[in-house]
C-alpha positions as CSV (number, residue, x, y, z in Angstrom):
1,M,-43.7,17.3,-14.8
2,N,-40.6,15.1,-14.9
3,H,-38.6,15.5,-11.7
4,N,-36.0,12.9,-12.7
5,I,-33.6,15.2,-14.5
6,K,-30.2,13.6,-15.1
7,L,-27.3,16.0,-14.9
8,T,-24.6,15.0,-17.3
9,N,-21.3,16.5,-18.2
10,V,-21.3,18.7,-15.1
11,P,-18.2,19.0,-13.0
12,V,-18.7,17.8,-9.4
13,A,-16.1,18.7,-6.7
14,V,-16.2,16.4,-3.6
15,I,-14.5,17.8,-0.5
16,I,-13.4,15.3,2.0
17,N,-11.2,15.3,5.1
18,K,-10.6,13.4,8.4
19,Q,-14.1,14.3,9.5
20,T,-15.7,12.6,6.5
21,G,-16.6,9.2,7.9
22,S,-19.0,6.4,7.6
23,S,-22.1,7.4,5.6
24,G,-20.2,10.4,4.2
25,E,-17.5,8.1,2.9
26,L,-20.1,5.8,1.3
27,T,-21.7,8.9,-0.4
28,A,-18.3,10.0,-1.7
29,L,-17.5,6.5,-3.0
30,A,-20.9,6.4,-4.7
31,L,-19.8,9.4,-6.8
32,K,-16.6,7.7,-8.0
33,K,-18.4,6.3,-11.0
34,V,-19.7,9.6,-12.2
35,S,-17.6,11.4,-14.9
36,K,-16.1,14.8,-14.1
37,V,-15.9,14.1,-10.4
38,K,-12.8,15.1,-8.6
39,Y,-12.0,14.8,-4.8
40,F,-10.3,17.6,-2.9
41,G,-9.0,17.9,0.7
42,Q,-7.5,15.4,3.0
43,N,-7.8,11.6,3.6
44,S,-11.2,10.6,5.0
45,A,-11.7,9.1,8.4
46,S,-11.3,5.4,7.4
47,F,-14.7,4.1,8.6
48,T,-15.2,2.1,5.4
49,S,-16.1,-1.2,6.9
50,V,-19.1,-3.1,8.2
51,N,-18.9,-4.0,11.9
52,R,-21.0,-6.4,13.8
53,S,-21.4,-6.8,17.6
54,F,-21.4,-10.1,19.4
55,S,-22.4,-10.6,23.0
56,L,-20.0,-12.9,24.8
57,Y,-20.9,-15.2,27.7
58,T,-19.0,-13.0,30.1
59,G,-21.4,-10.1,29.4
60,T,-18.9,-8.1,27.3
61,T,-19.5,-7.2,23.7
62,M,-17.0,-7.8,20.9
63,Y,-17.1,-5.8,17.7
64,L,-15.8,-7.6,14.6
65,T,-15.3,-6.2,11.1
66,T,-17.3,-8.5,8.9
67,A,-17.3,-6.7,5.5
68,G,-15.7,-3.9,3.5
69,V,-17.0,-1.6,0.8
70,K,-16.1,-1.7,-2.9
71,D,-16.2,1.4,-5.1
72,S,-17.3,1.4,-8.7
73,K,-13.8,0.4,-9.9
74,N,-14.0,-2.7,-7.7
75,K,-11.4,-1.3,-5.2
76,L,-12.1,-2.8,-1.7
77,Y,-12.0,-0.5,1.3
78,V,-11.8,-2.1,4.8
79,N,-11.0,0.7,7.2
80,D,-9.0,2.4,4.5
81,P,-9.3,6.2,3.8
82,I,-10.6,7.7,0.6
83,V,-7.6,9.6,-0.7
84,P,-8.5,12.8,-2.6
85,D,-7.3,13.4,-6.1
86,I,-5.9,16.8,-4.9
87,Q,-4.4,16.8,-1.4
88,T,-4.8,20.4,-0.1
89,N,-5.6,22.5,2.9
90,D,-7.5,24.8,0.7
91,S,-10.1,22.3,-0.6
92,Y,-12.8,24.9,-1.2
93,G,-10.4,27.2,-3.2
94,Q,-8.9,24.4,-5.2
95,A,-12.4,22.9,-5.9
96,K,-13.7,26.3,-7.0
97,K,-10.7,26.9,-9.3
98,W,-11.2,23.4,-10.9
99,I,-15.0,24.0,-11.5
100,D,-14.3,27.5,-12.8
101,S,-11.9,26.0,-15.4
102,F,-15.0,24.5,-17.2
103,N,-16.5,27.9,-17.9
């Protein structure tokens, strides 16, 4: 049995908001290259960078942003939010309406 079924030509609504951060933002960015994907909601949390900690001789720790994340269109995000295609407070309703438009 083949469990590697590829879904194509299927609308995918991605709902994001200020609580979508870090790994959630990376997951959302990974879907940018997929056709028929649309983002709904509010700007994400802006945790789109790679940070590294350095111990200082005083015993304190310094955190330094050392890298950003690029999406499939080569846009670089360094503590920048993912901005949805449709800014709305009714993300579920708007996403459902968009998906229903394909039926």
